[in-house]
N, C-alpha and C positions, 0 to 999 in steps of 0.2 A: 708440409702441413697443408691440409685442405682449407679453403677460405669458406667462411660461413656466407650463406645467401643473405642479402638484405631483405628485411621484412617490409621495408617502406615501399609505398605505393610508387611505381614507375612514374616519372616526370610527365609523360603524355597521357596517362591513363586518367579517366574520369574519376571524380570523387564518389565514394558510395553515398548513397542516400541516407540521411540521418534518421535513425529509428527513434521517433519521439518517445514512444512507450519505454524504451530502454533508458533514454536520457533521463525521464522522470523517475525512474526506479520502479515503475509499475503503478505509480500514484495517479489517481484521477480525482476529479470533483464531481460530487453527486448532489443534486438538489432534492429535497424531500419535504414532506409536510412538516418535519420537526427541524428544519434548517438546512444549511449548506455545510457538507461535509468533505474532507479530504480523506480518500479511502485507499487502502493498499492491501492487496491479498499477499498473506504470508503462507510459505509452504509448510513451515514447521515451527511450532511454539518452542521457546527456549525454556520457559518455565509454565507453571499453572496459572490460569487466569479465570475469573468468574464472568460469564457472559452476561451483559445486562439485558438480553432478550428473553432468556430462559432460566437464569440464575444457576445454571450447571457449570461445572468445571470444564474448562478447555485444557487438556492435558498435554505435558510436553510431547513434541513431535506430531501434533495436530494441525493441519492446515486451517487457516481462520483468516478473518478480516480485522484490520486495524482501522478504527475510524477516528478522526479528529474534527470536532466542531469547529467551524470557521467564524462563527458569529458570537464570540465571546467578548465581553467588555473589557477584559483584563490583558489583552495583547497575545502575542504569538507564544511566549513562554508558558502562559497559563493554557492556551490551547494544546501544547505538547503534553503538558502535565495532566491534562484532562481527557487524553486519548483513551479509547475503550476498545477492548478485544472482543469480537463477536464470533460465534459460529457463523460459518457461511450462509447456512440455511436460515438461521435467525436474522441475519442482516437483510437477506432478500426478503423475508416475511414481514420485517419491520415496515416495508413501503406500502403493504397492503392493510396494516392496522392504521386506525385514525380514533 
């Protein structure tokens, strides 16, 4: 019977550098005229959402942005419940509107 090779890093080898973007799950914080947001780009919608920027439907399978306002008075759970799904272009254009 053949022995399986170990997938562990050899003892003397350097640790690989931590990929911060991967560790955060692709999330980042963005400051705008309308507050502070935690933003994550999503490759594919699981269901239909209405974009607050253009009020059009984001259909299943469509890449888009999920934005969570950080400056709510009701805590972290309220922030998650108030998350919004935006078309990527609508999210980018939002910064130019005032």
